[in-house]
Jmol script that loads the backbone (N, CA, C; Angstrom):
load data "model"
ATOM      1  N   UNK A   1      10.265  -5.950  17.113  1.00  0.00           N
ATOM      2  CA  UNK A   1      11.064  -4.890  16.652  1.00  0.00           C
ATOM      3  C   UNK A   1      10.437  -4.474  15.340  1.00  0.00           C
ATOM      4  N   UNK A   2      10.047  -3.168  15.060  1.00  0.00           N
ATOM      5  CA  UNK A   2       9.456  -2.677  13.799  1.00  0.00           C
ATOM      6  C   UNK A   2      10.520  -2.490  12.674  1.00  0.00           C
ATOM      7  N   UNK A   3      10.185  -2.795  11.563  1.00  0.00           N
ATOM      8  CA  UNK A   3      11.065  -2.492  10.357  1.00  0.00           C
ATOM      9  C   UNK A   3      10.868  -1.135   9.951  1.00  0.00           C
ATOM     10  N   UNK A   4      12.028  -0.458   9.493  1.00  0.00           N
ATOM     11  CA  UNK A   4      11.924   0.931   8.969  1.00  0.00           C
ATOM     12  C   UNK A   4      11.218   0.941   7.681  1.00  0.00           C
ATOM     13  N   UNK A   5      10.564   2.025   7.459  1.00  0.00           N
ATOM     14  CA  UNK A   5       9.859   2.281   6.212  1.00  0.00           C
ATOM     15  C   UNK A   5      10.765   2.196   5.002  1.00  0.00           C
ATOM     16  N   UNK A   6      10.405   1.636   3.924  1.00  0.00           N
ATOM     17  CA  UNK A   6      11.070   1.755   2.711  1.00  0.00           C
ATOM     18  C   UNK A   6      10.696   3.054   1.925  1.00  0.00           C
ATOM     19  N   UNK A   7      11.639   3.705   1.259  1.00  0.00           N
ATOM     20  CA  UNK A   7      11.113   4.967   0.599  1.00  0.00           C
ATOM     21  C   UNK A   7      10.209   4.707  -0.577  1.00  0.00           C
ATOM     22  N   UNK A   8       9.189   5.470  -0.636  1.00  0.00           N
ATOM     23  CA  UNK A   8       8.133   5.295  -1.781  1.00  0.00           C
ATOM     24  C   UNK A   8       8.301   6.616  -2.503  1.00  0.00           C
ATOM     25  N   UNK A   9       8.438   6.516  -3.788  1.00  0.00           N
ATOM     26  CA  UNK A   9       8.462   7.700  -4.703  1.00  0.00           C
ATOM     27  C   UNK A   9       7.040   7.853  -5.337  1.00  0.00           C
ATOM     28  N   UNK A  10       6.601   9.145  -5.430  1.00  0.00           N
ATOM     29  CA  UNK A  10       5.277   9.388  -6.102  1.00  0.00           C
ATOM     30  C   UNK A  10       5.161   8.896  -7.524  1.00  0.00           C
ATOM     31  N   UNK A  11       6.355   8.877  -8.175  1.00  0.00           N
ATOM     32  CA  UNK A  11       6.274   8.461  -9.601  1.00  0.00           C
ATOM     33  C   UNK A  11       6.530   7.012  -9.813  1.00  0.00           C
ATOM     34  N   UNK A  12       6.884   6.262  -8.664  1.00  0.00           N
ATOM     35  CA  UNK A  12       7.086   4.806  -8.890  1.00  0.00           C
ATOM     36  C   UNK A  12       5.794   4.115  -9.126  1.00  0.00           C
ATOM     37  N   UNK A  13       5.950   2.934  -9.799  1.00  0.00           N
ATOM     38  CA  UNK A  13       4.806   1.919 -10.052  1.00  0.00           C
ATOM     39  C   UNK A  13       4.891   0.749  -9.066  1.00  0.00           C
ATOM     40  N   UNK A  14       3.834   0.314  -8.448  1.00  0.00           N
ATOM     41  CA  UNK A  14       3.845  -0.732  -7.591  1.00  0.00           C
ATOM     42  C   UNK A  14       2.746  -1.709  -8.013  1.00  0.00           C
ATOM     43  N   UNK A  15       2.844  -2.904  -7.451  1.00  0.00           N
ATOM     44  CA  UNK A  15       1.764  -3.925  -7.490  1.00  0.00           C
ATOM     45  C   UNK A  15       1.735  -4.607  -6.153  1.00  0.00           C
ATOM     46  N   UNK A  16       0.613  -5.214  -5.784  1.00  0.00           N
ATOM     47  CA  UNK A  16       0.464  -6.011  -4.582  1.00  0.00           C
ATOM     48  C   UNK A  16       1.275  -7.385  -4.857  1.00  0.00           C
ATOM     49  N   UNK A  17       2.063  -7.686  -3.964  1.00  0.00           N
ATOM     50  CA  UNK A  17       2.818  -8.873  -4.077  1.00  0.00           C
ATOM     51  C   UNK A  17       1.841 -10.188  -4.307  1.00  0.00           C
ATOM     52  N   UNK A  18       2.197 -10.994  -5.222  1.00  0.00           N
ATOM     53  CA  UNK A  18       1.155 -12.220  -5.434  1.00  0.00           C
ATOM     54  C   UNK A  18       0.963 -13.065  -4.366  1.00  0.00           C
ATOM     55  N   UNK A  19       1.806 -13.027  -3.315  1.00  0.00           N
ATOM     56  CA  UNK A  19       1.661 -13.802  -2.037  1.00  0.00           C
ATOM     57  C   UNK A  19       0.858 -13.118  -1.178  1.00  0.00           C
ATOM     58  N   UNK A  20       0.341 -11.917  -1.399  1.00  0.00           N
ATOM     59  CA  UNK A  20      -0.473 -11.199  -0.410  1.00  0.00           C
ATOM     60  C   UNK A  20      -1.993 -11.328  -0.668  1.00  0.00           C
ATOM     61  N   UNK A  21      -2.730 -11.447   0.388  1.00  0.00           N
ATOM     62  CA  UNK A  21      -4.077 -11.466   0.325  1.00  0.00           C
ATOM     63  C   UNK A  21      -4.656 -10.299   1.118  1.00  0.00           C
ATOM     64  N   UNK A  22      -5.591  -9.574   0.566  1.00  0.00           N
ATOM     65  CA  UNK A  22      -6.346  -8.466   1.331  1.00  0.00           C
ATOM     66  C   UNK A  22      -7.707  -8.975   1.690  1.00  0.00           C
ATOM     67  N   UNK A  23      -8.035  -8.725   2.967  1.00  0.00           N
ATOM     68  CA  UNK A  23      -9.257  -8.943   3.609  1.00  0.00           C
ATOM     69  C   UNK A  23      -9.891  -7.741   3.966  1.00  0.00           C
ATOM     70  N   UNK A  24     -10.861  -7.289   3.406  1.00  0.00           N
ATOM     71  CA  UNK A  24     -11.610  -6.047   3.831  1.00  0.00           C
ATOM     72  C   UNK A  24     -12.190  -6.177   5.157  1.00  0.00           C
ATOM     73  N   UNK A  25     -12.010  -5.104   6.018  1.00  0.00           N
ATOM     74  CA  UNK A  25     -12.598  -5.014   7.369  1.00  0.00           C
ATOM     75  C   UNK A  25     -13.274  -3.650   7.486  1.00  0.00           C
ATOM     76  N   UNK A  26     -14.014  -3.474   8.442  1.00  0.00           N
ATOM     77  CA  UNK A  26     -14.715  -2.286   8.691  1.00  0.00           C
ATOM     78  C   UNK A  26     -13.788  -1.018   8.789  1.00  0.00           C
ATOM     79  N   UNK A  27     -12.514  -1.238   9.407  1.00  0.00           N
ATOM     80  CA  UNK A  27     -11.621  -0.057   9.504  1.00  0.00           C
ATOM     81  C   UNK A  27     -10.681   0.065   8.246  1.00  0.00           C
ATOM     82  N   UNK A  28     -10.855  -0.882   7.332  1.00  0.00           N
ATOM     83  CA  UNK A  28      -9.921  -0.804   6.131  1.00  0.00           C
ATOM     84  C   UNK A  28      -9.672  -2.202   5.592  1.00  0.00           C
ATOM     85  N   UNK A  29      -8.501  -2.772   5.896  1.00  0.00           N
ATOM     86  CA  UNK A  29      -8.326  -4.209   5.451  1.00  0.00           C
ATOM     87  C   UNK A  29      -7.125  -4.803   6.314  1.00  0.00           C
ATOM     88  N   UNK A  30      -7.113  -6.106   6.237  1.00  0.00           N
ATOM     89  CA  UNK A  30      -5.898  -6.857   6.720  1.00  0.00           C
ATOM     90  C   UNK A  30      -5.196  -7.381   5.508  1.00  0.00           C
ATOM     91  N   UNK A  31      -3.851  -7.281   5.602  1.00  0.00           N
ATOM     92  CA  UNK A  31      -3.015  -7.727   4.455  1.00  0.00           C
ATOM     93  C   UNK A  31      -2.168  -8.921   4.991  1.00  0.00           C
ATOM     94  N   UNK A  32      -2.336 -10.067   4.468  1.00  0.00           N
ATOM     95  CA  UNK A  32      -1.528 -11.198   4.939  1.00  0.00           C
ATOM     96  C   UNK A  32      -0.618 -11.701   3.803  1.00  0.00           C
ATOM     97  N   UNK A  33       0.690 -11.793   4.134  1.00  0.00           N
ATOM     98  CA  UNK A  33       1.657 -12.300   3.224  1.00  0.00           C
ATOM     99  C   UNK A  33       1.938 -13.831   3.368  1.00  0.00           C
ATOM    100  N   UNK A  34       1.528 -14.637   2.577  1.00  0.00           N
ATOM    101  CA  UNK A  34       1.610 -16.051   2.746  1.00  0.00           C
ATOM    102  C   UNK A  34       3.084 -16.627   2.720  1.00  0.00           C
ATOM    103  N   UNK A  35       3.927 -15.810   2.119  1.00  0.00           N
ATOM    104  CA  UNK A  35       5.350 -16.170   1.992  1.00  0.00           C
ATOM    105  C   UNK A  35       6.146 -15.912   3.399  1.00  0.00           C
ATOM    106  N   UNK A  36       6.171 -14.785   3.801  1.00  0.00           N
ATOM    107  CA  UNK A  36       6.870 -14.399   5.014  1.00  0.00           C
ATOM    108  C   UNK A  36       5.953 -14.327   6.398  1.00  0.00           C
ATOM    109  N   UNK A  37       4.699 -14.598   6.095  1.00  0.00           N
ATOM    110  CA  UNK A  37       3.662 -14.719   7.123  1.00  0.00           C
ATOM    111  C   UNK A  37       3.463 -13.495   7.996  1.00  0.00           C
ATOM    112  N   UNK A  38       3.689 -12.297   7.397  1.00  0.00           N
ATOM    113  CA  UNK A  38       3.503 -11.064   7.977  1.00  0.00           C
ATOM    114  C   UNK A  38       1.997 -10.675   7.783  1.00  0.00           C
ATOM    115  N   UNK A  39       1.601  -9.902   8.791  1.00  0.00           N
ATOM    116  CA  UNK A  39       0.092  -9.365   8.739  1.00  0.00           C
ATOM    117  C   UNK A  39       0.321  -7.851   8.910  1.00  0.00           C
ATOM    118  N   UNK A  40      -0.340  -7.124   8.074  1.00  0.00           N
ATOM    119  CA  UNK A  40      -0.350  -5.626   8.189  1.00  0.00           C
ATOM    120  C   UNK A  40      -1.820  -5.169   8.170  1.00  0.00           C
ATOM    121  N   UNK A  41      -2.000  -4.116   8.829  1.00  0.00           N
ATOM    122  CA  UNK A  41      -3.299  -3.467   8.897  1.00  0.00           C
ATOM    123  C   UNK A  41      -3.346  -2.188   8.060  1.00  0.00           C
ATOM    124  N   UNK A  42      -4.272  -2.194   7.091  1.00  0.00           N
ATOM    125  CA  UNK A  42      -4.466  -0.977   6.415  1.00  0.00           C
ATOM    126  C   UNK A  42      -5.615  -0.279   6.988  1.00  0.00           C
ATOM    127  N   UNK A  43      -5.314   0.875   7.727  1.00  0.00           N
ATOM    128  CA  UNK A  43      -6.282   1.465   8.649  1.00  0.00           C
ATOM    129  C   UNK A  43      -7.195   2.512   8.085  1.00  0.00           C
ATOM    130  N   UNK A  44      -7.301   2.571   6.719  1.00  0.00           N
ATOM    131  CA  UNK A  44      -8.416   3.454   6.178  1.00  0.00           C
ATOM    132  C   UNK A  44      -8.762   2.919   4.834  1.00  0.00           C
ATOM    133  N   UNK A  45     -10.097   2.997   4.543  1.00  0.00           N
ATOM    134  CA  UNK A  45     -10.645   2.494   3.281  1.00  0.00           C
ATOM    135  C   UNK A  45      -9.943   3.080   2.081  1.00  0.00           C
ATOM    136  N   UNK A  46      -9.534   4.429   2.124  1.00  0.00           N
ATOM    137  CA  UNK A  46      -8.894   5.028   0.970  1.00  0.00           C
ATOM    138  C   UNK A  46      -7.506   4.443   0.807  1.00  0.00           C
ATOM    139  N   UNK A  47      -6.833   4.068   1.777  1.00  0.00           N
ATOM    140  CA  UNK A  47      -5.491   3.344   1.579  1.00  0.00           C
ATOM    141  C   UNK A  47      -5.776   1.944   0.867  1.00  0.00           C
ATOM    142  N   UNK A  48      -6.764   1.275   1.291  1.00  0.00           N
ATOM    143  CA  UNK A  48      -7.073  -0.052   0.647  1.00  0.00           C
ATOM    144  C   UNK A  48      -7.403   0.236  -0.778  1.00  0.00           C
ATOM    145  N   UNK A  49      -8.231   1.240  -1.123  1.00  0.00           N
ATOM    146  CA  UNK A  49      -8.470   1.557  -2.501  1.00  0.00           C
ATOM    147  C   UNK A  49      -7.189   1.884  -3.403  1.00  0.00           C
ATOM    148  N   UNK A  50      -6.266   2.610  -2.726  1.00  0.00           N
ATOM    149  CA  UNK A  50      -4.938   2.881  -3.348  1.00  0.00           C
ATOM    150  C   UNK A  50      -4.202   1.610  -3.710  1.00  0.00           C
ATOM    151  N   UNK A  51      -4.018   0.807  -2.602  1.00  0.00           N
ATOM    152  CA  UNK A  51      -3.395  -0.477  -2.809  1.00  0.00           C
ATOM    153  C   UNK A  51      -3.983  -1.368  -3.819  1.00  0.00           C
ATOM    154  N   UNK A  52      -5.253  -1.433  -3.804  1.00  0.00           N
ATOM    155  CA  UNK A  52      -5.973  -2.255  -4.804  1.00  0.00           C
ATOM    156  C   UNK A  52      -5.833  -1.783  -6.282  1.00  0.00           C
ATOM    157  N   UNK A  53      -5.544  -0.401  -6.372  1.00  0.00           N
ATOM    158  CA  UNK A  53      -5.341   0.183  -7.727  1.00  0.00           C
ATOM    159  C   UNK A  53      -3.960  -0.106  -8.214  1.00  0.00           C
ATOM    160  N   UNK A  54      -3.116  -0.556  -7.434  1.00  0.00           N
ATOM    161  CA  UNK A  54      -1.734  -0.826  -7.923  1.00  0.00           C
ATOM    162  C   UNK A  54      -1.706  -2.088  -8.799  1.00  0.00           C
ATOM    163  N   UNK A  55      -1.544  -1.828 -10.062  1.00  0.00           N
ATOM    164  CA  UNK A  55      -1.527  -2.879 -10.974  1.00  0.00           C
ATOM    165  C   UNK A  55      -0.123  -2.991 -11.809  1.00  0.00           C
ATOM    166  N   UNK A  56       0.764  -2.113 -11.368  1.00  0.00           N
ATOM    167  CA  UNK A  56       2.061  -2.064 -12.142  1.00  0.00           C
ATOM    168  C   UNK A  56       2.049  -1.074 -13.186  1.00  0.00           C
ATOM    169  N   UNK A  57       0.934  -0.492 -13.583  1.00  0.00           N
ATOM    170  CA  UNK A  57       0.895   0.463 -14.706  1.00  0.00           C
ATOM    171  C   UNK A  57       0.756   1.982 -14.263  1.00  0.00           C
ATOM    172  N   UNK A  58       0.267   2.214 -13.132  1.00  0.00           N
ATOM    173  CA  UNK A  58       0.107   3.645 -12.672  1.00  0.00           C
ATOM    174  C   UNK A  58       0.973   3.981 -11.567  1.00  0.00           C
ATOM    175  N   UNK A  59       1.316   5.221 -11.456  1.00  0.00           N
ATOM    176  CA  UNK A  59       2.234   5.698 -10.386  1.00  0.00           C
ATOM    177  C   UNK A  59       1.421   5.825  -9.161  1.00  0.00           C
ATOM    178  N   UNK A  60       2.154   6.056  -8.133  1.00  0.00           N
ATOM    179  CA  UNK A  60       1.514   6.417  -6.813  1.00  0.00           C
ATOM    180  C   UNK A  60       0.749   7.675  -6.815  1.00  0.00           C
ATOM    181  N   UNK A  61       1.352   8.641  -7.539  1.00  0.00           N
ATOM    182  CA  UNK A  61       0.635   9.964  -7.724  1.00  0.00           C
ATOM    183  C   UNK A  61      -0.769   9.670  -8.556  1.00  0.00           C
ATOM    184  N   UNK A  62      -0.680   8.851  -9.621  1.00  0.00           N
ATOM    185  CA  UNK A  62      -1.936   8.446 -10.360  1.00  0.00           C
ATOM    186  C   UNK A  62      -2.784   7.862  -9.489  1.00  0.00           C
ATOM    187  N   UNK A  63      -2.424   6.865  -8.557  1.00  0.00           N
ATOM    188  CA  UNK A  63      -3.285   6.099  -7.788  1.00  0.00           C
ATOM    189  C   UNK A  63      -4.108   7.043  -6.833  1.00  0.00           C
ATOM    190  N   UNK A  64      -3.206   8.009  -6.232  1.00  0.00           N
ATOM    191  CA  UNK A  64      -3.944   9.027  -5.254  1.00  0.00           C
ATOM    192  C   UNK A  64      -4.928   9.797  -6.010  1.00  0.00           C
ATOM    193  N   UNK A  65      -4.682  10.140  -7.289  1.00  0.00           N
ATOM    194  CA  UNK A  65      -5.644  10.926  -8.015  1.00  0.00           C
ATOM    195  C   UNK A  65      -6.887  10.103  -8.304  1.00  0.00           C
ATOM    196  N   UNK A  66      -6.656   8.900  -8.687  1.00  0.00           N
ATOM    197  CA  UNK A  66      -7.667   7.984  -9.136  1.00  0.00           C
ATOM    198  C   UNK A  66      -8.665   7.738  -7.963  1.00  0.00           C
ATOM    199  N   UNK A  67      -8.093   7.575  -6.744  1.00  0.00           N
ATOM    200  CA  UNK A  67      -8.909   7.188  -5.577  1.00  0.00           C
ATOM    201  C   UNK A  67      -9.524   8.628  -5.030  1.00  0.00           C
ATOM    202  N   UNK A  68      -8.891   9.741  -5.337  1.00  0.00           N
ATOM    203  CA  UNK A  68      -9.402  10.896  -4.687  1.00  0.00           C
ATOM    204  C   UNK A  68      -8.807  11.298  -3.486  1.00  0.00           C
ATOM    205  N   UNK A  69      -7.541  10.910  -3.131  1.00  0.00           N
ATOM    206  CA  UNK A  69      -6.775  11.251  -1.862  1.00  0.00           C
ATOM    207  C   UNK A  69      -6.410  12.690  -2.095  1.00  0.00           C
ATOM    208  N   UNK A  70      -6.828  13.611  -1.093  1.00  0.00           N
ATOM    209  CA  UNK A  70      -6.401  14.977  -0.999  1.00  0.00           C
ATOM    210  C   UNK A  70      -4.903  15.041  -0.862  1.00  0.00           C
ATOM    211  N   UNK A  71      -4.353  16.015  -1.459  1.00  0.00           N
ATOM    212  CA  UNK A  71      -2.850  16.181  -1.441  1.00  0.00           C
ATOM    213  C   UNK A  71      -2.295  16.350  -0.036  1.00  0.00           C
ATOM    214  N   UNK A  72      -3.075  17.006   0.813  1.00  0.00           N
ATOM    215  CA  UNK A  72      -2.716  17.216   2.194  1.00  0.00           C
ATOM    216  C   UNK A  72      -2.591  15.896   2.955  1.00  0.00           C
ATOM    217  N   UNK A  73      -3.110  14.829   2.526  1.00  0.00           N
ATOM    218  CA  UNK A  73      -3.069  13.532   3.092  1.00  0.00           C
ATOM    219  C   UNK A  73      -1.983  12.668   2.690  1.00  0.00           C
ATOM    220  N   UNK A  74      -1.361  13.023   1.378  1.00  0.00           N
ATOM    221  CA  UNK A  74      -0.317  12.192   0.806  1.00  0.00           C
ATOM    222  C   UNK A  74       0.835  11.833   1.741  1.00  0.00           C
ATOM    223  N   UNK A  75       1.375  12.724   2.510  1.00  0.00           N
ATOM    224  CA  UNK A  75       2.500  12.172   3.320  1.00  0.00           C
ATOM    225  C   UNK A  75       2.183  11.066   4.285  1.00  0.00           C
ATOM    226  N   UNK A  76       0.971  11.033   4.844  1.00  0.00           N
ATOM    227  CA  UNK A  76       0.581   9.904   5.723  1.00  0.00           C
ATOM    228  C   UNK A  76       0.426   8.607   4.840  1.00  0.00           C
ATOM    229  N   UNK A  77      -0.158   8.803   3.599  1.00  0.00           N
ATOM    230  CA  UNK A  77      -0.202   7.550   2.779  1.00  0.00           C
ATOM    231  C   UNK A  77       1.149   7.243   2.290  1.00  0.00           C
ATOM    232  N   UNK A  78       2.054   8.005   2.036  1.00  0.00           N
ATOM    233  CA  UNK A  78       3.408   7.619   1.602  1.00  0.00           C
ATOM    234  C   UNK A  78       4.033   6.859   2.696  1.00  0.00           C
ATOM    235  N   UNK A  79       3.909   7.213   3.974  1.00  0.00           N
ATOM    236  CA  UNK A  79       4.487   6.560   5.054  1.00  0.00           C
ATOM    237  C   UNK A  79       3.776   5.282   5.205  1.00  0.00           C
ATOM    238  N   UNK A  80       2.587   5.065   5.150  1.00  0.00           N
ATOM    239  CA  UNK A  80       1.890   3.799   5.173  1.00  0.00           C
ATOM    240  C   UNK A  80       2.396   2.830   4.061  1.00  0.00           C
ATOM    241  N   UNK A  81       2.513   3.378   2.907  1.00  0.00           N
ATOM    242  CA  UNK A  81       3.026   2.610   1.737  1.00  0.00           C
ATOM    243  C   UNK A  81       4.517   2.061   1.902  1.00  0.00           C
ATOM    244  N   UNK A  82       5.238   3.003   2.551  1.00  0.00           N
ATOM    245  CA  UNK A  82       6.555   2.686   2.849  1.00  0.00           C
ATOM    246  C   UNK A  82       6.649   1.514   3.891  1.00  0.00           C
ATOM    247  N   UNK A  83       5.795   1.497   4.864  1.00  0.00           N
ATOM    248  CA  UNK A  83       5.767   0.324   5.725  1.00  0.00           C
ATOM    249  C   UNK A  83       5.321  -0.923   5.007  1.00  0.00           C
ATOM    250  N   UNK A  84       4.288  -0.849   4.100  1.00  0.00           N
ATOM    251  CA  UNK A  84       3.894  -1.967   3.234  1.00  0.00           C
ATOM    252  C   UNK A  84       4.995  -2.596   2.488  1.00  0.00           C
ATOM    253  N   UNK A  85       5.915  -1.655   1.943  1.00  0.00           N
ATOM    254  CA  UNK A  85       7.007  -1.982   1.062  1.00  0.00           C
ATOM    255  C   UNK A  85       8.039  -2.754   1.914  1.00  0.00           C
ATOM    256  N   UNK A  86       8.298  -2.171   3.140  1.00  0.00           N
ATOM    257  CA  UNK A  86       9.219  -2.818   4.028  1.00  0.00           C
ATOM    258  C   UNK A  86       8.783  -4.216   4.477  1.00  0.00           C
ATOM    259  N   UNK A  87       7.535  -4.433   4.510  1.00  0.00           N
ATOM    260  CA  UNK A  87       6.908  -5.693   4.815  1.00  0.00           C
ATOM    261  C   UNK A  87       6.743  -6.671   3.754  1.00  0.00           C
ATOM    262  N   UNK A  88       7.208  -6.203   2.477  1.00  0.00           N
ATOM    263  CA  UNK A  88       7.181  -6.957   1.253  1.00  0.00           C
ATOM    264  C   UNK A  88       5.754  -7.159   0.832  1.00  0.00           C
ATOM    265  N   UNK A  89       4.738  -6.349   1.238  1.00  0.00           N
ATOM    266  CA  UNK A  89       3.438  -6.536   0.830  1.00  0.00           C
ATOM    267  C   UNK A  89       3.316  -5.948  -0.743  1.00  0.00           C
ATOM    268  N   UNK A  90       4.117  -4.868  -0.972  1.00  0.00           N
ATOM    269  CA  UNK A  90       4.165  -4.303  -2.369  1.00  0.00           C
ATOM    270  C   UNK A  90       5.447  -4.516  -3.083  1.00  0.00           C
ATOM    271  N   UNK A  91       5.350  -4.811  -4.344  1.00  0.00           N
ATOM    272  CA  UNK A  91       6.511  -5.013  -5.163  1.00  0.00           C
ATOM    273  C   UNK A  91       6.613  -3.719  -6.063  1.00  0.00           C
ATOM    274  N   UNK A  92       7.840  -3.433  -6.558  1.00  0.00           N
ATOM    275  CA  UNK A  92       8.128  -2.412  -7.597  1.00  0.00           C
ATOM    276  C   UNK A  92       7.781  -3.069  -8.901  1.00  0.00           C
ATOM    277  N   UNK A  93       6.993  -2.384  -9.769  1.00  0.00           N
ATOM    278  CA  UNK A  93       6.647  -2.968 -11.023  1.00  0.00           C
ATOM    279  C   UNK A  93       7.688  -2.805 -12.029  1.00  0.00           C
TER     280      UNK A  93
END
end "model"
wireframe off; spacefill off
backbone 0.3
color backbone group
């Protein structure tokens, strides 16, 4: 059963959960949470760069700009980030 997405606000600040490890792959990356043992697929290199830029100091909007994500793609990225939040891969800073 899939978990519902957690809402992600563009002005919120996030960081990768300290129990999560990212492994880059050709398609993007695998994220593994050592605490809850969940595995998530980040299916685009741009999404990986956004997640890697989350250090708790910049907003989602800032991360999108920093990585160069076009605004028309933001809704898909917000959905993907919501899934990562629901899987406890991302923490609110």
